[in-house]
C-alpha positions in Angstrom: 29.7 -46.7 96.4 27.4 -46.6 99.5 24.1 -44.6 99.2 24.2 -41.4 101.2 21.6 -41.0 104.0 18.5 -39.7 102.3 15.2 -38.0 103.2 12.1 -38.3 101.0 8.5 -37.3 101.5 5.2 -38.5 100.0 1.6 -37.4 100.3 -1.4 -39.7 100.1 -3.7 -37.4 98.1 -7.1 -38.7 99.0 -9.3 -35.7 98.3 -7.9 -34.2 95.1 -11.2 -32.8 94.0 -11.8 -30.8 97.2 -10.9 -27.2 96.3 -9.8 -26.3 99.8 -7.7 -29.5 100.3 -6.1 -29.3 96.9 -5.2 -25.6 97.3 -3.4 -26.3 100.5 -1.6 -29.3 99.0 -0.6 -27.5 95.9 0.9 -24.7 98.0 3.0 -27.2 99.9 3.9 -29.2 96.8 5.3 -26.2 94.9 7.0 -24.5 97.9 9.5 -27.4 98.3 10.2 -26.8 101.9 13.6 -28.2 102.9 14.4 -28.6 99.2 12.2 -31.8 99.3 10.2 -32.7 96.2 7.0 -34.3 97.6 5.7 -37.4 95.7 2.0 -37.1 95.0 0.4 -40.5 95.4 -3.1 -39.9 94.2 -6.4 -41.7 94.5 -8.1 -41.8 91.1 -11.6 -40.5 90.6 -14.4 -42.9 91.6 -17.1 -43.0 88.9 -19.5 -44.6 91.3 -19.2 -41.5 93.5 -19.7 -39.1 90.5 -16.2 -37.6 90.8 -15.0 -35.3 88.0 -12.5 -37.1 85.8 -11.5 -34.0 83.8 -10.7 -31.9 86.8 -8.9 -34.8 88.4 -6.7 -35.2 85.3 -5.8 -31.5 85.2 -4.7 -31.7 88.8 -2.9 -35.0 88.4 -0.9 -33.8 85.4 0.1 -30.6 87.3 1.3 -32.7 90.2 3.2 -35.1 87.9 4.9 -32.2 86.3 6.0 -30.9 89.8 7.6 -34.1 91.2 7.3 -37.9 91.5 3.8 -39.3 90.8 2.1 -42.4 92.0 -1.1 -44.3 92.5 -2.9 -44.5 95.8 -5.7 -47.1 95.6 -8.8 -47.0 97.8 -10.4 -50.4 97.2 -13.8 -49.9 98.6 -14.8 -46.2 98.3 -13.2 -42.7 98.6 -13.8 -42.9 102.3 -12.9 -46.6 102.8 -9.4 -47.5 101.9 -9.0 -51.2 102.5 -10.7 -53.8 100.4 -14.0 -55.4 101.6 -14.5 -57.7 98.6 -13.6 -58.5 95.1 -10.0 -59.0 93.8 -7.8 -56.2 95.0 -5.1 -56.8 92.3 -7.7 -56.4 89.5 -8.5 -52.9 90.7 -4.8 -52.0 90.9 -4.2 -53.2 87.3 -7.3 -51.4 86.1 -6.2 -48.1 87.7 -2.6 -48.4 86.4 -4.0 -49.0 82.9 -6.4 -46.1 83.2 -3.5 -43.8 84.1 -1.4 -45.1 81.2 -4.2 -44.6 78.7 -4.3 -40.9 79.8 -0.5 -40.6 79.5 0.1 -40.5 83.2 2.9 -42.8 84.3 2.7 -43.9 87.9 6.2 -44.9 89.1 5.1 -45.4 92.7 2.3 -47.1 94.6 0.8 -47.0 98.1 -2.1 -49.2 99.0 -4.9 -47.5 100.9 -5.0 -48.5 104.6 -1.5 -50.1 104.0 -3.2 -53.1 102.4 -1.0 -55.5 100.4 -1.2 -59.1 99.3 1.0 -61.3 97.0 -1.2 -60.8 93.9 -1.1 -57.1 94.2 2.7 -57.3 94.7 3.0 -59.4 91.6 0.9 -56.9 89.6 3.1 -54.0 90.7 6.3 -55.9 89.9 4.9 -56.8 86.4 4.1 -53.1 85.8 7.5 -51.9 86.9 6.1 -49.8 89.8 8.0 -49.3 93.0 5.9 -49.9 96.2 5.7 -47.7 99.2 3.0 -49.6 101.0 5.3 -51.3 103.6 5.8 -49.5 106.8 8.7 -49.6 109.3 6.2 -49.6 112.1 2.9 -51.3 112.6 -0.1 -48.9 112.2 -1.9 -49.1 115.5 -5.4 -49.0 114.0 -5.0 -52.2 112.0 -6.6 -55.3 113.5 -4.3 -58.3 114.3 -3.0 -60.1 111.2 -4.5 -57.5 108.8 -2.7 -58.1 105.5 0.2 -55.7 105.3 4.0 -55.8 104.9 6.6 -54.5 107.4 10.0 -53.4 106.1 12.5 -51.2 107.8 14.6 -50.1 104.9 14.7 -50.2 101.1 14.6 -53.8 99.9 13.7 -55.9 96.8 11.0 -58.3 97.7 11.4 -61.7 96.1 7.9 -62.8 95.0 6.7 -66.4 94.4 7.0 -65.9 90.6 10.6 -65.0 91.0 9.9 -61.3 90.2 11.4 -58.6 92.3 9.4 -55.7 93.8 11.4 -52.7 95.0 10.0 -51.6 98.3 10.7 -48.1 99.7 8.9 -48.3 103.0 7.2 -45.4 104.8 9.2 -44.9 108.0 7.6 -41.9 109.7 4.1 -40.4 109.9 3.8 -36.7 110.5 3.7 -37.1 114.2 6.5 -39.6 114.3 8.7 -37.3 112.2 8.1 -34.3 114.4 9.0 -36.3 117.5 12.1 -37.8 115.9 13.4 -34.4 114.8 13.2 -33.2 118.4 14.9 -36.3 119.7 17.2 -38.1 117.2 16.7 -38.9 113.6 19.1 -41.7 112.8 17.4 -43.9 110.2 19.6 -44.3 107.1 16.6 -43.6 104.9 13.7 -41.4 106.1 10.5 -41.7 104.1 8.0 -39.4 105.8 4.4 -39.4 104.6 1.3 -37.3 105.3 -2.2 -37.0 104.0 -3.6 -34.0 102.0 -6.3 -33.7 104.6 -3.6 -32.9 107.3 -3.2 -29.6 105.6 -6.7 -28.2 106.5 -5.9 -28.5 110.2 -3.8 -25.5 111.2 -1.7 -27.3 113.8 -0.9 -30.3 111.6 -0.1 -28.0 108.7 2.2 -25.9 110.8 3.9 -29.0 112.2 4.4 -30.4 108.6 5.9 -27.2 107.3 8.3 -26.9 110.3 9.2 -30.6 110.0 10.0 -30.4 106.3 12.2 -27.4 106.8 14.1 -29.2 109.6 14.3 -32.5 107.8 15.8 -30.8 104.7 18.4 -29.0 106.9 19.4 -32.0 109.0 19.7 -34.8 106.4 22.8 -35.0 104.2 21.0 -35.7 101.0 17.4 -34.4 100.6 16.1 -36.2 97.5 12.9 -37.5 96.1 11.3 -41.0 95.7 12.1 -41.3 92.0 15.8 -40.6 92.7 15.7 -43.0 95.7 14.2 -45.8 93.6 17.0 -45.5 91.1 19.6 -45.4 93.8 18.3 -48.6 95.4 17.7 -50.6 92.2 20.1 -53.2 93.7 18.8 -53.1 97.2 19.1 -56.2 99.4 16.7 -59.0 98.6 14.2 -60.5 101.1 11.5 -63.1 100.5 8.0 -61.6 100.4 6.7 -64.2 102.9 9.2 -63.0 105.5 7.7 -59.5 105.7 4.1 -60.3 105.0 1.5 -60.4 107.8 -1.6 -62.3 107.0 -1.5 -65.4 109.3 -4.9 -66.4 110.9 -5.3 -65.1 114.4 
């Protein structure tokens, strides 16, 4: 039976300890505009930055009880998402383990700055986590050949080990979603994403709320990312190297 057209939404929660940002995000998360359950992809607390682990855990557990929950890794610092050294996969494994030890199960992942490499992909596949780091568009701010993956629709990426990584790509930023709703929204699966910091800007917040309402009304099957990952467990396969950008300039 074919999967019905779907609409899902995720938020990259990058400032979960900022009271103002978290309050705005919590309001949107619990309101379920458009009957859409927003997936909270949360950046863990950074001990080097002195971030409050206990407060983070309270907020993360509340978010996980309200909808899909995932990990959003910033490899360098809270303000610098992409890696600048070290082994990126080691940090991902460490953060997934840290969450499990605290009885938080991340079913989803999005790499900060859209970063991905094959070792990170293998780590996610081994952990049974679905990836949302791929995009259906190339982020304009990335330099040429910055490591990333480009995928237009749900797919199972075939990794060098033979493992499969389910990919649910982000298809629309907030601005792209707003423009598409005005023109024509014809993608078979819409995965819109936004950042929690968008919500402290009045115009962006108003745009998001209106877009969520319209998206839920226009799509045939508003759903959530956990439901979508189950529906696409047998998505078409594609070799990782066919969608991975990292060739030398």
